[in-house]
Backbone as a chain_set.jsonl record, in Angstrom:
{"seq": "XXXXXXXXXXXXXXXXXXXXXXXXXXXXXXXXXXXXXXXXXXXXXXXXXXXXXXXXXXXXXXXXXXXXXXXX", "coords": {"N": [[-22.964, -3.214, -58.848], [-21.974, -5.762, -59.42], [-24.269, -7.017, -60.33], [-24.635, -5.772, -62.755], [-22.521, -6.815, -64.235], [-23.211, -9.516, -64.273], [-25.637, -9.414, -65.666], [-24.701, -8.437, -68.098], [-23.014, -10.553, -68.866], [-24.875, -12.654, -69.102], [-26.413, -11.598, -71.159], [-24.52, -11.597, -73.201], [-24.06, -14.368, -73.457], [-26.633, -15.188, -74.251], [-26.869, -13.789, -76.676], [-24.753, -14.909, -78.18], [-25.593, -17.589, -78.252], [-28.036, -17.379, -79.647], [-27.13, -16.313, -82.08], [-25.349, -18.314, -83.029], [-27.161, -20.445, -83.192], [-28.887, -19.469, -85.188], [-27.109, -19.383, -87.341], [-26.522, -22.109, -87.652], [-29.063, -23.181, -88.335], [-29.567, -21.784, -90.685], [-27.475, -22.751, -92.245], [-28.161, -25.462, -92.458], [-30.545, -25.241, -93.916], [-29.568, -24.127, -96.28], [-27.916, -26.224, -97.177], [-29.883, -28.202, -97.583], [-31.391, -27.038, -99.648], [-29.439, -26.929, -101.632], [-29.053, -29.669, -102.09], [-31.571, -30.32, -103.152], [-31.49, -28.809, -105.491], [-29.346, -30.05, -106.786], [-30.522, -32.534, -107.297], [-32.496, -31.77, -109.134], [-30.877, -30.887, -111.224], [-29.602, -33.274, -111.884], [-31.812, -34.745, -112.841], [-32.397, -33.185, -115.059], [-30.065, -33.522, -116.548], [-30.187, -36.252, -117.142], [-32.414, -36.2, -118.77], [-31.433, -34.621, -120.851], [-29.532, -36.353, -121.85], [-31.099, -38.379, -122.894], [-32.53, -37.172, -124.928], [-31.149, -36.926, -127.531], [-31.334, -39.593, -128.368], [-34.091, -39.944, -128.608], [-34.575, -38.057, -130.597], [-33.199, -39.217, -132.726], [-34.692, -41.555, -133.066], [-37.09, -40.39, -133.823], [-36.363, -39.251, -136.277], [-35.851, -41.593, -137.741], [-38.421, -42.693, -137.738], [-39.835, -40.736, -139.165], [-38.532, -40.968, -141.615], [-39.25, -43.577, -142.318], [-42.009, -43.257, -142.551], [-42.111, -41.494, -144.705], [-41.063, -43.145, -146.677], [-43.084, -45.083, -146.784], [-45.237, -43.528, -147.65], [-44.327, -42.839, -150.195], [-44.335, -45.307, -151.439], [-46.962, -45.814, -151.993]], "CA": [[-21.957, -3.371, -59.888], [-21.896, -7.162, -59.806], [-25.457, -7.374, -61.107], [-24.401, -5.283, -64.114], [-21.625, -7.777, -64.88], [-23.984, -10.743, -64.475], [-26.59, -9.138, -66.743], [-23.925, -8.339, -69.339], [-22.552, -11.902, -69.208], [-26.043, -13.387, -69.572], [-26.756, -11.043, -72.472], [-23.513, -12.108, -74.141], [-24.34, -15.79, -73.676], [-27.864, -15.257, -75.035], [-26.58, -13.309, -78.025], [-23.94, -15.919, -78.849], [-26.426, -18.771, -78.483], [-28.97, -17.05, -80.721], [-26.396, -16.157, -83.338], [-24.888, -19.631, -83.471], [-28.343, -21.208, -83.585], [-29.322, -18.966, -86.484], [-26.133, -19.805, -88.349], [-26.709, -23.547, -87.884], [-30.319, -23.389, -89.055], [-29.363, -21.256, -92.039], [-26.581, -23.682, -92.933], [-28.949, -26.663, -92.788], [-31.469, -24.884, -94.988], [-28.772, -23.97, -97.497], [-27.532, -27.573, -97.612], [-31.075, -28.866, -98.092], [-31.734, -26.451, -100.948], [-28.42, -27.373, -102.586], [-29.357, -31.061, -102.44], [-32.726, -30.307, -104.047], [-31.032, -28.29, -106.772], [-28.548, -31.105, -107.417], [-31.467, -33.53, -107.827], [-33.106, -31.215, -110.347], [-29.853, -30.882, -112.273], [-29.435, -34.67, -112.303], [-32.959, -35.094, -113.693], [-32.232, -32.482, -116.336], [-28.972, -34.15, -117.291], [-30.69, -37.515, -117.694], [-33.291, -35.824, -119.874], [-30.579, -34.156, -121.952], [-28.865, -37.523, -122.42], [-32.077, -39.173, -123.634], [-33.103, -36.44, -126.066], [-30.593, -37.321, -128.828], [-31.871, -40.908, -128.721], [-35.459, -39.713, -129.059], [-34.495, -37.354, -131.882], [-32.805, -40.203, -133.74], [-35.849, -42.405, -133.302], [-38.05, -39.59, -134.568], [-35.872, -39.168, -137.658], [-36.086, -42.903, -138.353], [-39.858, -42.829, -137.943], [-40.194, -39.847, -140.27], [-38.005, -41.566, -142.851], [-40.082, -44.737, -142.652], [-43.306, -42.744, -143.018], [-41.911, -40.961, -146.053], [-40.927, -44.296, -147.57], [-44.412, -45.691, -146.931], [-46.035, -42.636, -148.483], [-43.823, -42.917, -151.552], [-44.683, -46.617, -151.984], [-48.379, -45.821, -152.369]], "C": [[-21.899, -4.822, -60.353], [-23.111, -7.587, -60.602], [-25.307, -6.903, -62.547], [-23.528, -6.274, -64.893], [-22.381, -9.071, -65.19], [-24.966, -10.561, -65.63], [-25.854, -9.072, -68.078], [-23.456, -9.72, -69.793], [-23.708, -12.739, -69.744], [-26.485, -12.894, -70.947], [-25.795, -11.54, -73.531], [-23.785, -13.571, -74.476], [-25.595, -15.947, -74.544], [-27.641, -14.837, -76.479], [-25.773, -14.336, -78.804], [-24.758, -17.162, -79.185], [-27.396, -18.525, -79.645], [-28.284, -16.938, -82.067], [-25.934, -17.498, -83.884], [-26.051, -20.514, -83.919], [-28.849, -20.771, -84.952], [-28.395, -19.394, -87.608], [-26.317, -21.288, -88.67], [-27.974, -23.832, -88.68], [-30.187, -22.919, -90.498], [-28.486, -22.195, -92.853], [-27.33, -24.944, -93.342], [-29.901, -26.388, -93.94], [-30.731, -24.744, -96.315], [-28.36, -25.332, -98.033], [-28.716, -28.321, -98.202], [-31.424, -28.348, -99.485], [-30.71, -26.827, -102.012], [-28.668, -28.811, -103.024], [-30.536, -31.134, -103.404], [-32.33, -29.815, -105.436], [-30.193, -29.319, -107.516], [-29.441, -32.197, -107.995], [-32.116, -33.043, -109.114], [-32.117, -31.223, -111.505], [-29.614, -32.298, -112.782], [-30.579, -35.112, -113.21], [-32.832, -34.43, -115.056], [-31.143, -33.128, -117.173], [-29.412, -35.48, -117.892], [-31.601, -37.244, -118.879], [-32.463, -35.405, -121.085], [-29.838, -35.314, -122.611], [-29.827, -38.344, -123.274], [-32.574, -38.478, -124.889], [-32.459, -36.804, -127.403], [-31.107, -38.676, -129.294], [-33.286, -40.75, -129.271], [-35.46, -39.018, -130.416], [-34.115, -38.322, -133.004], [-33.965, -41.13, -134.066], [-36.907, -41.666, -134.112], [-37.632, -39.458, -136.029], [-36.125, -40.473, -138.399], [-37.571, -43.095, -138.663], [-40.322, -41.954, -139.101], [-39.723, -40.415, -141.606], [-38.867, -42.745, -143.282], [-41.452, -44.294, -143.157], [-43.19, -42.195, -144.446], [-41.775, -42.097, -147.058], [-42.276, -44.961, -147.833], [-45.321, -44.833, -147.819], [-45.606, -42.72, -149.936], [-44.175, -44.243, -152.226], [-46.131, -46.669, -152.455], [-48.539, -45.443, -153.756]], "O": [[-21.787, -5.084, -61.55], [-22.994, -8.445, -61.477], [-25.797, -7.56, -63.466], [-23.775, -6.533, -66.071], [-22.201, -9.652, -66.26], [-25.111, -11.447, -66.473], [-26.338, -9.599, -69.08], [-23.499, -10.023, -70.986], [-23.546, -13.457, -70.73], [-26.886, -13.688, -71.798], [-26.21, -11.87, -74.642], [-23.744, -13.965, -75.642], [-25.607, -16.756, -75.472], [-28.166, -15.462, -77.4], [-26.074, -14.606, -79.966], [-24.63, -17.721, -80.274], [-27.55, -19.376, -80.52], [-28.801, -17.415, -83.077], [-26.108, -17.784, -85.069], [-25.941, -21.241, -84.906], [-29.202, -21.609, -85.782], [-28.849, -19.729, -88.702], [-26.272, -21.678, -89.837], [-27.953, -24.643, -89.606], [-30.648, -23.591, -91.421], [-28.741, -22.406, -94.039], [-27.151, -25.44, -94.454], [-30.047, -27.215, -94.84], [-31.219, -25.192, -97.352], [-28.449, -25.567, -99.238], [-28.572, -29.005, -99.216], [-31.718, -29.129, -100.39], [-31.07, -27.023, -103.173], [-28.509, -29.137, -104.2], [-30.515, -31.911, -104.359], [-32.791, -30.353, -106.442], [-30.308, -29.453, -108.735], [-29.152, -32.73, -109.066], [-32.269, -33.805, -110.069], [-32.484, -31.531, -112.639], [-29.441, -32.502, -113.984], [-30.355, -35.773, -114.224], [-33.126, -35.042, -116.083], [-31.292, -33.264, -118.387], [-29.051, -35.8, -119.024], [-31.569, -37.967, -119.875], [-32.763, -35.795, -122.214], [-29.548, -35.261, -123.806], [-29.416, -38.941, -124.27], [-33.0, -39.148, -125.83], [-33.2, -36.983, -128.37], [-31.297, -38.886, -130.492], [-33.633, -41.356, -130.285], [-36.26, -39.357, -131.288], [-34.657, -38.242, -134.106], [-34.19, -41.452, -135.233], [-37.545, -42.25, -134.987], [-38.475, -39.546, -136.922], [-36.56, -40.464, -139.55], [-37.929, -43.6, -139.727], [-41.12, -42.393, -139.928], [-40.439, -40.346, -142.605], [-39.178, -42.897, -144.463], [-41.994, -44.889, -144.088], [-44.07, -42.413, -145.279], [-42.31, -42.02, -148.164], [-42.576, -45.352, -148.961], [-46.078, -45.357, -148.636], [-46.454, -42.675, -150.828], [-44.302, -44.3, -153.45], [-46.471, -47.53, -153.267], [-49.662, -45.392, -154.257]]}, "num_chains": 1, "name": "protein.A"}
């Protein structure tokens, strides 16, 4: 009877250890992936901030080219 209790207690400890370990590893992986996603979003936001500047420069360049073509 006592061996049954010892085996059950060891099984409980093993199950709890495995479950907690899996939860910790999963949590770390989730945090890592969130950090990577935040970096990608930051890069995209910087790109989105620069695009209006590039578009304005392109408009100016097109206008200057049109002026040069008209001067010919």
